[in-house]
C-alpha positions as a Python dict, from the first residue, in 0.01 Angstrom:
ca = {
    (1, 'M'): (0, 0, 0),
    (2, 'A'): (166, -189, 283),
    (3, 'R'): (162, -568, 289),
    (4, 'V'): (82, -714, 632),
    (5, 'N'): (113, -1080, 732),
    (6, 'G'): (-91, -1125, 1047),
    (7, 'P'): (-219, -862, 1291),
    (8, 'F'): (-69, -516, 1235),
    (9, 'L'): (274, -472, 1401),
    (10, 'S'): (272, -824, 1546),
    (11, 'L'): (426, -1028, 1264),
    (12, 'D'): (562, -896, 934),
    (13, 'A'): (467, -573, 762),
    (14, 'S'): (645, -394, 480),
    (15, 'G'): (562, -100, 260),
    (16, 'T'): (422, 250, 290),
    (17, 'I'): (70, 352, 387),
    (18, 'Y'): (-63, 667, 215),
    (19, 'N'): (279, 835, 215),
    (20, 'T'): (261, 875, 594),
    (21, 'L'): (393, 557, 757),
    (22, 'T'): (652, 301, 641),
    (23, 'A'): (681, -51, 782),
    (24, 'S'): (995, -256, 734),
    (25, 'I'): (1223, -520, 883),
    (26, 'W'): (1580, -446, 995),
    (27, 'K'): (1802, -728, 1122),
    (28, 'G'): (1498, -946, 1175),
    (29, 'R'): (1304, -686, 1374),
    (30, 'N'): (987, -518, 1259),
    (31, 'Y'): (971, -141, 1286),
    (32, 'M'): (761, 154, 1174),
    (33, 'R'): (879, 503, 1087),
    (34, 'G'): (740, 815, 933),
    (35, 'Y'): (752, 835, 555),
    (36, 'F'): (1006, 1070, 398),
    (37, 'V'): (1160, 1128, 58),
    (38, 'P'): (1541, 1127, 90),
    (39, 'T'): (1720, 1431, -45),
    (40, 'N'): (1994, 1413, -303),
    (41, 'P'): (2152, 1759, -319),
    (42, 'Q'): (2432, 1660, -563),
    (43, 'T'): (2684, 1890, -394),
    (44, 'P'): (3038, 1889, -540),
    (45, 'A'): (3171, 1713, -227),
    (46, 'Q'): (2901, 1445, -248),
    (47, 'V'): (2962, 1388, -619),
    (48, 'A'): (3339, 1363, -558),
    (49, 'Q'): (3291, 1107, -279),
    (50, 'R'): (3058, 898, -495),
    (51, 'D'): (3317, 911, -772),
    (52, 'L'): (3586, 779, -534),
    (53, 'M'): (3356, 497, -423),
    (54, 'R'): (3277, 412, -786),
    (55, 'Q'): (3650, 395, -870),
    (56, 'A'): (3718, 173, -568),
    (57, 'V'): (3440, -68, -665),
    (58, 'E'): (3558, -77, -1028),
    (59, 'D'): (3913, -161, -911),
    (60, 'W'): (3777, -442, -690),
    (61, 'Q'): (3576, -584, -979),
    (62, 'A'): (3876, -562, -1214),
    (63, 'S'): (4112, -743, -973),
    (64, 'Y'): (4165, -1116, -1004),
    (65, 'P'): (3994, -1370, -771),
    (66, 'G'): (4324, -1470, -607),
    (67, 'E'): (4363, -1114, -488),
    (68, 'H'): (4012, -1127, -341),
    (69, 'T'): (4125, -1424, -134),
    (70, 'L'): (4425, -1227, -3),
    (71, 'W'): (4199, -939, 101),
    (72, 'D'): (3955, -1183, 267),
    (73, 'E'): (4241, -1334, 468),
    (74, 'A'): (4377, -992, 566),
    (75, 'A'): (4030, -877, 673),
    (76, 'R'): (4012, -1156, 932),
    (77, 'D'): (4253, -958, 1150),
    (78, 'V'): (4043, -641, 1138),
    (79, 'Y'): (3825, -556, 1437),
    (80, 'P'): (3532, -531, 1411),
    (81, 'P'): (3516, -806, 1147),
    (82, 'I'): (3453, -697, 787),
    (83, 'S'): (3469, -862, 447),
    (84, 'G'): (3768, -852, 215),
    (85, 'Y'): (3567, -630, -20),
    (86, 'N'): (3494, -378, 258),
    (87, 'Y'): (3859, -385, 367),
    (88, 'F'): (3974, -321, 9),
    (89, 'V'): (3735, -27, -36),
    (90, 'M'): (3830, 116, 305),
    (91, 'Q'): (4201, 99, 221),
    (92, 'W'): (4137, 237, -129),
    (93, 'L'): (3970, 544, 23),
    (94, 'L'): (4240, 583, 291),
    (95, 'Q'): (4532, 541, 49),
    (96, 'G'): (4369, 739, -233),
    (97, 'A'): (4454, 490, -507),
    (98, 'Y'): (4482, 117, -569),
    (99, 'P'): (4569, -6, -218),
    (100, 'T'): (4824, -243, -78),
    (101, 'I'): (4738, -467, 215),
    (102, 'P'): (4863, -296, 534),
    (103, 'A'): (5113, -483, 750),
    (104, 'V'): (4902, -417, 1061),
    (105, 'A'): (4524, -445, 1049),
    (106, 'P'): (4325, -155, 1196),
    (107, 'K'): (4150, -233, 1521),
    (108, 'K'): (3885, -20, 1682),
    (109, 'S'): (3853, -25, 2056),
    (110, 'K'): (3601, -264, 2205),
    (111, 'V'): (3511, 10, 2452),
    (112, 'I'): (3180, 177, 2372),
    (113, 'H'): (3163, 558, 2398),
    (114, 'N'): (3509, 584, 2564),
    (115, 'R'): (3388, 420, 2886),
}
């Protein structure tokens, strides 16, 4: 059952009502959406990608804290801004193994939709 604080849809609501409607908060904004059960097909490609992500996270957790600081500092030059952890995982997936910090940080264009 959904939990509502105040009049419906005016303050905070979270939860699912009779498997039909889900209320939640995203980035401080209340929203409602239809209820659905996410699929998990376990395709070979999906399993392989999850395995790569798992390996990247394990490598991050196994690295020493001083290295985390280096990745945090390198991530400051990335646009849009991301954490050192996200930068490490991104580079791990791009390089296909334990990554090295790139000499030039990737920067995405500030232009939206090529306009």
